PyMOL CGO cylinders between C-alpha atoms (Angstrom):
from pymol import cmd
from pymol.cgo import CYLINDER

trace = [
    CYLINDER, -0.18, -0.03, 0.09, 1.31, 3.55, -0.79, 0.3, 1, 1, 1, 1, 1, 1,
    CYLINDER, 1.31, 3.55, -0.79, 0.44, 6.08, 1.76, 0.3, 1, 1, 1, 1, 1, 1,
    CYLINDER, 0.44, 6.08, 1.76, 0.49, 9.60, 1.46, 0.3, 1, 1, 1, 1, 1, 1,
    CYLINDER, 0.49, 9.60, 1.46, 2.92, 11.85, 2.87, 0.3, 1, 1, 1, 1, 1, 1,
    CYLINDER, 2.92, 11.85, 2.87, 2.93, 14.48, 6.03, 0.3, 1, 1, 1, 1, 1, 1,
    CYLINDER, 2.93, 14.48, 6.03, 3.37, 17.21, 3.46, 0.3, 1, 1, 1, 1, 1, 1,
    CYLINDER, 3.37, 17.21, 3.46, 0.39, 16.02, 1.26, 0.3, 1, 1, 1, 1, 1, 1,
    CYLINDER, 0.39, 16.02, 1.26, -1.88, 15.25, 4.20, 0.3, 1, 1, 1, 1, 1, 1,
    CYLINDER, -1.88, 15.25, 4.20, -1.39, 19.20, 5.22, 0.3, 1, 1, 1, 1, 1, 1,
    CYLINDER, -1.39, 19.20, 5.22, -1.88, 20.02, 1.60, 0.3, 1, 1, 1, 1, 1, 1,
    CYLINDER, -1.88, 20.02, 1.60, -5.55, 17.93, 1.69, 0.3, 1, 1, 1, 1, 1, 1,
    CYLINDER, -5.55, 17.93, 1.69, -6.58, 19.98, 4.61, 0.3, 1, 1, 1, 1, 1, 1,
    CYLINDER, -6.58, 19.98, 4.61, -5.23, 18.56, 7.68, 0.3, 1, 1, 1, 1, 1, 1,
    CYLINDER, -5.23, 18.56, 7.68, -4.96, 21.09, 10.30, 0.3, 1, 1, 1, 1, 1, 1,
    CYLINDER, -4.96, 21.09, 10.30, -3.17, 18.60, 12.96, 0.3, 1, 1, 1, 1, 1, 1,
    CYLINDER, -3.17, 18.60, 12.96, -1.44, 15.49, 12.63, 0.3, 1, 1, 1, 1, 1, 1,
    CYLINDER, -1.44, 15.49, 12.63, -0.25, 12.54, 14.77, 0.3, 1, 1, 1, 1, 1, 1,
    CYLINDER, -0.25, 12.54, 14.77, 2.56, 10.72, 14.44, 0.3, 1, 1, 1, 1, 1, 1,
    CYLINDER, 2.56, 10.72, 14.44, 2.59, 7.05, 12.28, 0.3, 1, 1, 1, 1, 1, 1,
    CYLINDER, 2.59, 7.05, 12.28, -0.30, 7.65, 10.23, 0.3, 1, 1, 1, 1, 1, 1,
    CYLINDER, -0.30, 7.65, 10.23, -0.94, 5.02, 7.25, 0.3, 1, 1, 1, 1, 1, 1,
    CYLINDER, -0.94, 5.02, 7.25, -3.42, 6.67, 5.09, 0.3, 1, 1, 1, 1, 1, 1,
    CYLINDER, -3.42, 6.67, 5.09, -3.33, 5.04, 1.38, 0.3, 1, 1, 1, 1, 1, 1,
    CYLINDER, -3.33, 5.04, 1.38, -2.95, 7.25, -1.60, 0.3, 1, 1, 1, 1, 1, 1,
    CYLINDER, -2.95, 7.25, -1.60, -5.81, 5.48, -3.11, 0.3, 1, 1, 1, 1, 1, 1,
    CYLINDER, -5.81, 5.48, -3.11, -8.14, 7.34, -0.45, 0.3, 1, 1, 1, 1, 1, 1,
    CYLINDER, -8.14, 7.34, -0.45, -10.23, 10.56, -2.17, 0.3, 1, 1, 1, 1, 1, 1,
    CYLINDER, -10.23, 10.56, -2.17, -11.39, 13.89, 0.19, 0.3, 1, 1, 1, 1, 1, 1,
    CYLINDER, -11.39, 13.89, 0.19, -13.35, 16.45, -0.87, 0.3, 1, 1, 1, 1, 1, 1,
    CYLINDER, -13.35, 16.45, -0.87, -13.78, 19.87, 0.87, 0.3, 1, 1, 1, 1, 1, 1,
    CYLINDER, -13.78, 19.87, 0.87, -11.70, 18.29, 3.45, 0.3, 1, 1, 1, 1, 1, 1,
    CYLINDER, -11.70, 18.29, 3.45, -10.60, 19.88, 6.49, 0.3, 1, 1, 1, 1, 1, 1,
    CYLINDER, -10.60, 19.88, 6.49, -9.82, 17.97, 9.70, 0.3, 1, 1, 1, 1, 1, 1,
    CYLINDER, -9.82, 17.97, 9.70, -7.46, 16.46, 12.33, 0.3, 1, 1, 1, 1, 1, 1,
    CYLINDER, -7.46, 16.46, 12.33, -6.31, 13.17, 12.64, 0.3, 1, 1, 1, 1, 1, 1,
    CYLINDER, -6.31, 13.17, 12.64, -4.44, 11.47, 15.89, 0.3, 1, 1, 1, 1, 1, 1,
    CYLINDER, -4.44, 11.47, 15.89, -1.21, 9.22, 16.06, 0.3, 1, 1, 1, 1, 1, 1,
    CYLINDER, -1.21, 9.22, 16.06, -1.42, 5.78, 14.89, 0.3, 1, 1, 1, 1, 1, 1,
    CYLINDER, -1.42, 5.78, 14.89, -4.25, 5.90, 12.59, 0.3, 1, 1, 1, 1, 1, 1,
    CYLINDER, -4.25, 5.90, 12.59, -4.78, 3.93, 9.49, 0.3, 1, 1, 1, 1, 1, 1,
    CYLINDER, -4.78, 3.93, 9.49, -7.12, 4.64, 6.55, 0.3, 1, 1, 1, 1, 1, 1,
    CYLINDER, -7.12, 4.64, 6.55, -7.29, 1.97, 3.91, 0.3, 1, 1, 1, 1, 1, 1,
    CYLINDER, -7.29, 1.97, 3.91, -8.17, 2.37, -0.08, 0.3, 1, 1, 1, 1, 1, 1,
    CYLINDER, -8.17, 2.37, -0.08, -10.67, 3.18, -1.53, 0.3, 1, 1, 1, 1, 1, 1,
    CYLINDER, -10.67, 3.18, -1.53, -12.29, 5.17, 1.48, 0.3, 1, 1, 1, 1, 1, 1,
    CYLINDER, -12.29, 5.17, 1.48, -14.53, 8.96, 0.98, 0.3, 1, 1, 1, 1, 1, 1,
    CYLINDER, -14.53, 8.96, 0.98, -13.73, 11.26, 3.43, 0.3, 1, 1, 1, 1, 1, 1,
    CYLINDER, -13.73, 11.26, 3.43, -16.05, 14.78, 2.78, 0.3, 1, 1, 1, 1, 1, 1,
    CYLINDER, -16.05, 14.78, 2.78, -16.15, 17.65, 5.00, 0.3, 1, 1, 1, 1, 1, 1,
    CYLINDER, -16.15, 17.65, 5.00, -15.07, 18.47, 8.46, 0.3, 1, 1, 1, 1, 1, 1,
    CYLINDER, -15.07, 18.47, 8.46, -13.59, 15.28, 10.33, 0.3, 1, 1, 1, 1, 1, 1,
    CYLINDER, -13.59, 15.28, 10.33, -11.81, 15.21, 13.21, 0.3, 1, 1, 1, 1, 1, 1,
    CYLINDER, -11.81, 15.21, 13.21, -10.25, 11.56, 14.17, 0.3, 1, 1, 1, 1, 1, 1,
    CYLINDER, -10.25, 11.56, 14.17, -8.45, 10.32, 17.28, 0.3, 1, 1, 1, 1, 1, 1,
    CYLINDER, -8.45, 10.32, 17.28, -5.37, 8.57, 18.24, 0.3, 1, 1, 1, 1, 1, 1,
    CYLINDER, -5.37, 8.57, 18.24, -5.68, 4.63, 17.49, 0.3, 1, 1, 1, 1, 1, 1,
    CYLINDER, -5.68, 4.63, 17.49, -8.58, 4.65, 15.00, 0.3, 1, 1, 1, 1, 1, 1,
    CYLINDER, -8.58, 4.65, 15.00, -8.40, 2.25, 11.80, 0.3, 1, 1, 1, 1, 1, 1,
    CYLINDER, -8.40, 2.25, 11.80, -10.91, 2.90, 9.00, 0.3, 1, 1, 1, 1, 1, 1,
    CYLINDER, -10.91, 2.90, 9.00, -11.47, 0.34, 6.73, 0.3, 1, 1, 1, 1, 1, 1,
    CYLINDER, -11.47, 0.34, 6.73, -11.62, 0.01, 3.16, 0.3, 1, 1, 1, 1, 1, 1,
    CYLINDER, -11.62, 0.01, 3.16, -14.77, 1.17, 1.18, 0.3, 1, 1, 1, 1, 1, 1,
    CYLINDER, -14.77, 1.17, 1.18, -16.15, 3.66, 3.57, 0.3, 1, 1, 1, 1, 1, 1,
    CYLINDER, -16.15, 3.66, 3.57, -18.06, 7.10, 3.11, 0.3, 1, 1, 1, 1, 1, 1,
    CYLINDER, -18.06, 7.10, 3.11, -17.63, 9.59, 5.59, 0.3, 1, 1, 1, 1, 1, 1,
    CYLINDER, -17.63, 9.59, 5.59, -19.36, 12.86, 4.53, 0.3, 1, 1, 1, 1, 1, 1,
    CYLINDER, -19.36, 12.86, 4.53, -20.40, 15.91, 7.22, 0.3, 1, 1, 1, 1, 1, 1,
    CYLINDER, -20.40, 15.91, 7.22, -21.91, 17.65, 4.55, 0.3, 1, 1, 1, 1, 1, 1,
    CYLINDER, -21.91, 17.65, 4.55, -21.42, 20.62, 3.11, 0.3, 1, 1, 1, 1, 1, 1,
    CYLINDER, -21.42, 20.62, 3.11, -23.54, 22.62, 5.39, 0.3, 1, 1, 1, 1, 1, 1,
    CYLINDER, -23.54, 22.62, 5.39, -20.91, 22.88, 8.31, 0.3, 1, 1, 1, 1, 1, 1,
    CYLINDER, -20.91, 22.88, 8.31, -21.45, 19.82, 10.40, 0.3, 1, 1, 1, 1, 1, 1,
    CYLINDER, -21.45, 19.82, 10.40, -18.96, 17.87, 12.15, 0.3, 1, 1, 1, 1, 1, 1,
    CYLINDER, -18.96, 17.87, 12.15, -18.21, 14.39, 12.43, 0.3, 1, 1, 1, 1, 1, 1,
    CYLINDER, -18.21, 14.39, 12.43, -15.91, 13.52, 15.59, 0.3, 1, 1, 1, 1, 1, 1,
    CYLINDER, -15.91, 13.52, 15.59, -14.02, 9.98, 15.45, 0.3, 1, 1, 1, 1, 1, 1,
    CYLINDER, -14.02, 9.98, 15.45, -12.61, 9.58, 19.05, 0.3, 1, 1, 1, 1, 1, 1,
    CYLINDER, -12.61, 9.58, 19.05, -9.63, 6.91, 19.83, 0.3, 1, 1, 1, 1, 1, 1,
    CYLINDER, -9.63, 6.91, 19.83, -9.43, 3.64, 20.11, 0.3, 1, 1, 1, 1, 1, 1,
    CYLINDER, -9.43, 3.64, 20.11, -12.48, 3.17, 17.20, 0.3, 1, 1, 1, 1, 1, 1,
    CYLINDER, -12.48, 3.17, 17.20, -12.64, 1.09, 14.42, 0.3, 1, 1, 1, 1, 1, 1,
    CYLINDER, -12.64, 1.09, 14.42, -14.64, 1.16, 11.33, 0.3, 1, 1, 1, 1, 1, 1,
    CYLINDER, -14.64, 1.16, 11.33, -15.22, -1.54, 9.42, 0.3, 1, 1, 1, 1, 1, 1,
    CYLINDER, -15.22, -1.54, 9.42, -15.37, -1.92, 5.47, 0.3, 1, 1, 1, 1, 1, 1,
    CYLINDER, -15.37, -1.92, 5.47, -18.26, -0.44, 3.44, 0.3, 1, 1, 1, 1, 1, 1,
    CYLINDER, -18.26, -0.44, 3.44, -19.68, 1.72, 6.03, 0.3, 1, 1, 1, 1, 1, 1,
    CYLINDER, -19.68, 1.72, 6.03, -21.76, 4.93, 5.67, 0.3, 1, 1, 1, 1, 1, 1,
    CYLINDER, -21.76, 4.93, 5.67, -21.31, 7.99, 7.94, 0.3, 1, 1, 1, 1, 1, 1,
    CYLINDER, -21.31, 7.99, 7.94, -23.20, 10.71, 6.82, 0.3, 1, 1, 1, 1, 1, 1,
    CYLINDER, -23.20, 10.71, 6.82, -24.35, 14.10, 8.86, 0.3, 1, 1, 1, 1, 1, 1,
    CYLINDER, -24.35, 14.10, 8.86, -26.80, 14.89, 6.30, 0.3, 1, 1, 1, 1, 1, 1,
    CYLINDER, -26.80, 14.89, 6.30, -29.96, 12.89, 4.92, 0.3, 1, 1, 1, 1, 1, 1,
    CYLINDER, -29.96, 12.89, 4.92, -32.94, 13.37, 3.05, 0.3, 1, 1, 1, 1, 1, 1,
    CYLINDER, -32.94, 13.37, 3.05, -36.60, 13.16, 5.09, 0.3, 1, 1, 1, 1, 1, 1,
    CYLINDER, -36.60, 13.16, 5.09, -38.08, 10.83, 2.00, 0.3, 1, 1, 1, 1, 1, 1,
    CYLINDER, -38.08, 10.83, 2.00, -41.47, 11.33, 3.17, 0.3, 1, 1, 1, 1, 1, 1,
    CYLINDER, -41.47, 11.33, 3.17, -41.81, 14.43, 2.94, 0.3, 1, 1, 1, 1, 1, 1,
    CYLINDER, -41.81, 14.43, 2.94, -44.03, 16.36, 0.80, 0.3, 1, 1, 1, 1, 1, 1,
    CYLINDER, -44.03, 16.36, 0.80, -41.05, 18.06, -1.55, 0.3, 1, 1, 1, 1, 1, 1,
    CYLINDER, -41.05, 18.06, -1.55, -38.21, 17.03, -4.21, 0.3, 1, 1, 1, 1, 1, 1,
    CYLINDER, -38.21, 17.03, -4.21, -34.78, 16.08, -3.37, 0.3, 1, 1, 1, 1, 1, 1,
    CYLINDER, -34.78, 16.08, -3.37, -31.35, 15.72, -4.48, 0.3, 1, 1, 1, 1, 1, 1,
    CYLINDER, -31.35, 15.72, -4.48, -28.27, 17.46, -4.62, 0.3, 1, 1, 1, 1, 1, 1,
    CYLINDER, -28.27, 17.46, -4.62, -28.40, 19.14, -8.12, 0.3, 1, 1, 1, 1, 1, 1,
    CYLINDER, -28.40, 19.14, -8.12, -31.51, 21.49, -6.68, 0.3, 1, 1, 1, 1, 1, 1,
    CYLINDER, -31.51, 21.49, -6.68, -30.98, 24.72, -4.64, 0.3, 1, 1, 1, 1, 1, 1,
    CYLINDER, -30.98, 24.72, -4.64, -31.61, 24.18, -0.69, 0.3, 1, 1, 1, 1, 1, 1,
    CYLINDER, -31.61, 24.18, -0.69, -34.11, 26.96, -0.70, 0.3, 1, 1, 1, 1, 1, 1,
    CYLINDER, -34.11, 26.96, -0.70, -35.99, 24.81, -2.75, 0.3, 1, 1, 1, 1, 1, 1,
    CYLINDER, -35.99, 24.81, -2.75, -35.04, 21.29, -0.70, 0.3, 1, 1, 1, 1, 1, 1,
    CYLINDER, -35.04, 21.29, -0.70, -36.70, 21.87, 2.94, 0.3, 1, 1, 1, 1, 1, 1,
    CYLINDER, -36.70, 21.87, 2.94, -36.66, 18.02, 3.40, 0.3, 1, 1, 1, 1, 1, 1,
    CYLINDER, -36.66, 18.02, 3.40, -32.61, 18.23, 4.51, 0.3, 1, 1, 1, 1, 1, 1,
    CYLINDER, -32.61, 18.23, 4.51, -31.82, 16.23, 7.72, 0.3, 1, 1, 1, 1, 1, 1,
    CYLINDER, -31.82, 16.23, 7.72, -28.93, 17.71, 9.08, 0.3, 1, 1, 1, 1, 1, 1,
    CYLINDER, -28.93, 17.71, 9.08, -26.94, 16.44, 12.36, 0.3, 1, 1, 1, 1, 1, 1,
    CYLINDER, -26.94, 16.44, 12.36, -23.25, 16.90, 13.79, 0.3, 1, 1, 1, 1, 1, 1,
    CYLINDER, -23.25, 16.90, 13.79, -22.32, 13.30, 14.57, 0.3, 1, 1, 1, 1, 1, 1,
    CYLINDER, -22.32, 13.30, 14.57, -19.68, 11.70, 17.40, 0.3, 1, 1, 1, 1, 1, 1,
    CYLINDER, -19.68, 11.70, 17.40, -18.42, 8.75, 17.79, 0.3, 1, 1, 1, 1, 1, 1,
    CYLINDER, -18.42, 8.75, 17.79, -16.82, 7.68, 21.40, 0.3, 1, 1, 1, 1, 1, 1,
    CYLINDER, -16.82, 7.68, 21.40, -13.92, 6.03, 22.02, 0.3, 1, 1, 1, 1, 1, 1,
    CYLINDER, -13.92, 6.03, 22.02, -13.59, 2.14, 22.02, 0.3, 1, 1, 1, 1, 1, 1,
    CYLINDER, -13.59, 2.14, 22.02, -16.07, 2.03, 19.36, 0.3, 1, 1, 1, 1, 1, 1,
    CYLINDER, -16.07, 2.03, 19.36, -16.50, -1.13, 16.94, 0.3, 1, 1, 1, 1, 1, 1,
    CYLINDER, -16.50, -1.13, 16.94, -18.76, -0.54, 13.95, 0.3, 1, 1, 1, 1, 1, 1,
    CYLINDER, -18.76, -0.54, 13.95, -19.88, -3.76, 11.75, 0.3, 1, 1, 1, 1, 1, 1,
    CYLINDER, -19.88, -3.76, 11.75, -19.34, -3.75, 8.21, 0.3, 1, 1, 1, 1, 1, 1,
    CYLINDER, -19.34, -3.75, 8.21, -21.45, -2.44, 5.99, 0.3, 1, 1, 1, 1, 1, 1,
    CYLINDER, -21.45, -2.44, 5.99, -23.10, -0.03, 9.06, 0.3, 1, 1, 1, 1, 1, 1,
    CYLINDER, -23.10, -0.03, 9.06, -24.98, 3.14, 7.87, 0.3, 1, 1, 1, 1, 1, 1,
    CYLINDER, -24.98, 3.14, 7.87, -25.03, 6.02, 10.65, 0.3, 1, 1, 1, 1, 1, 1,
    CYLINDER, -25.03, 6.02, 10.65, -27.34, 8.96, 9.66, 0.3, 1, 1, 1, 1, 1, 1,
    CYLINDER, -27.34, 8.96, 9.66, -29.31, 11.34, 11.68, 0.3, 1, 1, 1, 1, 1, 1,
    CYLINDER, -29.31, 11.34, 11.68, -32.90, 10.63, 12.01, 0.3, 1, 1, 1, 1, 1, 1,
    CYLINDER, -32.90, 10.63, 12.01, -33.94, 14.23, 13.13, 0.3, 1, 1, 1, 1, 1, 1,
    CYLINDER, -33.94, 14.23, 13.13, -33.05, 17.74, 12.09, 0.3, 1, 1, 1, 1, 1, 1,
    CYLINDER, -33.05, 17.74, 12.09, -30.60, 19.83, 14.40, 0.3, 1, 1, 1, 1, 1, 1,
    CYLINDER, -30.60, 19.83, 14.40, -30.16, 16.56, 16.96, 0.3, 1, 1, 1, 1, 1, 1,
    CYLINDER, -30.16, 16.56, 16.96, -26.66, 15.47, 17.37, 0.3, 1, 1, 1, 1, 1, 1,
    CYLINDER, -26.66, 15.47, 17.37, -26.12, 11.89, 17.07, 0.3, 1, 1, 1, 1, 1, 1,
    CYLINDER, -26.12, 11.89, 17.07, -23.63, 10.46, 19.43, 0.3, 1, 1, 1, 1, 1, 1,
    CYLINDER, -23.63, 10.46, 19.43, -22.47, 6.85, 19.99, 0.3, 1, 1, 1, 1, 1, 1,
    CYLINDER, -22.47, 6.85, 19.99, -20.89, 6.85, 23.47, 0.3, 1, 1, 1, 1, 1, 1,
    CYLINDER, -20.89, 6.85, 23.47, -17.96, 4.98, 24.94, 0.3, 1, 1, 1, 1, 1, 1,
    CYLINDER, -17.96, 4.98, 24.94, -17.56, 1.02, 24.35, 0.3, 1, 1, 1, 1, 1, 1,
    CYLINDER, -17.56, 1.02, 24.35, -19.95, 0.62, 21.90, 0.3, 1, 1, 1, 1, 1, 1,
    CYLINDER, -19.95, 0.62, 21.90, -20.03, -2.43, 19.73, 0.3, 1, 1, 1, 1, 1, 1,
    CYLINDER, -20.03, -2.43, 19.73, -22.51, -2.35, 16.39, 0.3, 1, 1, 1, 1, 1, 1,
    CYLINDER, -22.51, -2.35, 16.39, -22.84, -5.78, 14.47, 0.3, 1, 1, 1, 1, 1, 1,
    CYLINDER, -22.84, -5.78, 14.47, -22.36, -5.38, 10.72, 0.3, 1, 1, 1, 1, 1, 1,
    CYLINDER, -22.36, -5.38, 10.72, -25.65, -4.05, 8.45, 0.3, 1, 1, 1, 1, 1, 1,
    CYLINDER, -25.65, -4.05, 8.45, -27.19, -1.85, 11.09, 0.3, 1, 1, 1, 1, 1, 1,
    CYLINDER, -27.19, -1.85, 11.09, -28.71, 1.48, 10.62, 0.3, 1, 1, 1, 1, 1, 1,
    CYLINDER, -28.71, 1.48, 10.62, -27.88, 4.07, 13.41, 0.3, 1, 1, 1, 1, 1, 1,
    CYLINDER, -27.88, 4.07, 13.41, -30.20, 6.99, 13.76, 0.3, 1, 1, 1, 1, 1, 1,
    CYLINDER, -30.20, 6.99, 13.76, -30.68, 7.73, 17.02, 0.3, 1, 1, 1, 1, 1, 1,
    CYLINDER, -30.68, 7.73, 17.02, -27.62, 8.34, 19.74, 0.3, 1, 1, 1, 1, 1, 1,
    CYLINDER, -27.62, 8.34, 19.74, -26.57, 5.32, 21.36, 0.3, 1, 1, 1, 1, 1, 1,
    CYLINDER, -26.57, 5.32, 21.36, -25.24, 5.17, 25.71, 0.3, 1, 1, 1, 1, 1, 1,
    CYLINDER, -25.24, 5.17, 25.71, -21.86, 4.14, 26.40, 0.3, 1, 1, 1, 1, 1, 1,
    CYLINDER, -21.86, 4.14, 26.40, -21.27, 0.69, 27.45, 0.3, 1, 1, 1, 1, 1, 1,
    CYLINDER, -21.27, 0.69, 27.45, -23.77, -0.90, 24.75, 0.3, 1, 1, 1, 1, 1, 1,
    CYLINDER, -23.77, -0.90, 24.75, -24.06, -3.65, 22.21, 0.3, 1, 1, 1, 1, 1, 1,
    CYLINDER, -24.06, -3.65, 22.21, -25.98, -3.06, 18.83, 0.3, 1, 1, 1, 1, 1, 1,
    CYLINDER, -25.98, -3.06, 18.83, -27.40, -4.98, 16.38, 0.3, 1, 1, 1, 1, 1, 1,
    CYLINDER, -27.40, -4.98, 16.38, -30.13, -5.46, 13.91, 0.3, 1, 1, 1, 1, 1, 1,
    CYLINDER, -30.13, -5.46, 13.91, -32.22, -8.70, 15.44, 0.3, 1, 1, 1, 1, 1, 1,
    CYLINDER, -32.22, -8.70, 15.44, -33.66, -9.93, 11.87, 0.3, 1, 1, 1, 1, 1, 1,
    CYLINDER, -33.66, -9.93, 11.87, -31.55, -9.26, 9.04, 0.3, 1, 1, 1, 1, 1, 1,
    CYLINDER, -31.55, -9.26, 9.04, -34.09, -10.87, 6.71, 0.3, 1, 1, 1, 1, 1, 1,
    CYLINDER, -34.09, -10.87, 6.71, -36.85, -8.95, 7.70, 0.3, 1, 1, 1, 1, 1, 1,
    CYLINDER, -36.85, -8.95, 7.70, -38.14, -6.15, 5.56, 0.3, 1, 1, 1, 1, 1, 1,
    CYLINDER, -38.14, -6.15, 5.56, -41.19, -3.63, 5.58, 0.3, 1, 1, 1, 1, 1, 1,
    CYLINDER, -41.19, -3.63, 5.58, -42.19, -1.54, 3.01, 0.3, 1, 1, 1, 1, 1, 1,
    CYLINDER, -42.19, -1.54, 3.01, -44.75, 1.17, 3.21, 0.3, 1, 1, 1, 1, 1, 1,
    CYLINDER, -44.75, 1.17, 3.21, -46.47, 3.10, 0.69, 0.3, 1, 1, 1, 1, 1, 1,
    CYLINDER, -46.47, 3.10, 0.69, -46.44, 6.82, 0.78, 0.3, 1, 1, 1, 1, 1, 1,
    CYLINDER, -46.44, 6.82, 0.78, -47.96, 9.46, -1.25, 0.3, 1, 1, 1, 1, 1, 1,
    CYLINDER, -47.96, 9.46, -1.25, -46.17, 12.65, -2.63, 0.3, 1, 1, 1, 1, 1, 1,
    CYLINDER, -46.17, 12.65, -2.63, -48.34, 15.71, -4.27, 0.3, 1, 1, 1, 1, 1, 1,
    CYLINDER, -48.34, 15.71, -4.27, -45.37, 17.51, -5.94, 0.3, 1, 1, 1, 1, 1, 1,
    CYLINDER, -45.37, 17.51, -5.94, -46.90, 19.70, -9.09, 0.3, 1, 1, 1, 1, 1, 1,
    CYLINDER, -46.90, 19.70, -9.09, -43.61, 19.79, -10.70, 0.3, 1, 1, 1, 1, 1, 1,
    CYLINDER, -43.61, 19.79, -10.70, -44.61, 22.34, -13.42, 0.3, 1, 1, 1, 1, 1, 1,
    CYLINDER, -44.61, 22.34, -13.42, -44.82, 25.50, -10.45, 0.3, 1, 1, 1, 1, 1, 1,
    CYLINDER, -44.82, 25.50, -10.45, -41.32, 24.40, -9.93, 0.3, 1, 1, 1, 1, 1, 1,
    CYLINDER, -41.32, 24.40, -9.93, -38.92, 26.97, -11.55, 0.3, 1, 1, 1, 1, 1, 1,
    CYLINDER, -38.92, 26.97, -11.55, -35.09, 27.65, -11.20, 0.3, 1, 1, 1, 1, 1, 1,
]
cmd.load_cgo(trace, "trace")
């Protein structure tokens, strides 16, 4: 694996860098501003977007997307945390039940369905492969406490108290709800 140098990491947006860092050159950074502690590793094909602060002894496995959004939210990942492969951690999402239009190409003033919050992942947290961490309510920060283990393929949208194990009881169960949106697209003008 080919790693970024300290100089390259500063150019990518890191304001503070610890020692003994292994950040693959196959990791992408977009609009990134953040800090990282010592003895951290970020593996291939992960993407970091926005303001993200990473503590000491953190491992981020391959194929992760960690996005604090373009709206000024922050994601803090505290020390001794491990994030398994193919996780999605985002400080913003959409309210899919809202009677509104949505996608990032539409101006924010027309999108009233954006849910944004800061995310804090505590010390000694294990995030299982394929986990999604996204806020559920507008402006209600999502906090995962210390010493938490999150089982694979979990969806976390509420805060979790310290010293907890979280997992999906029925990975095979899926419930589909129908919704009714009444949007008059002819009245939307850009």
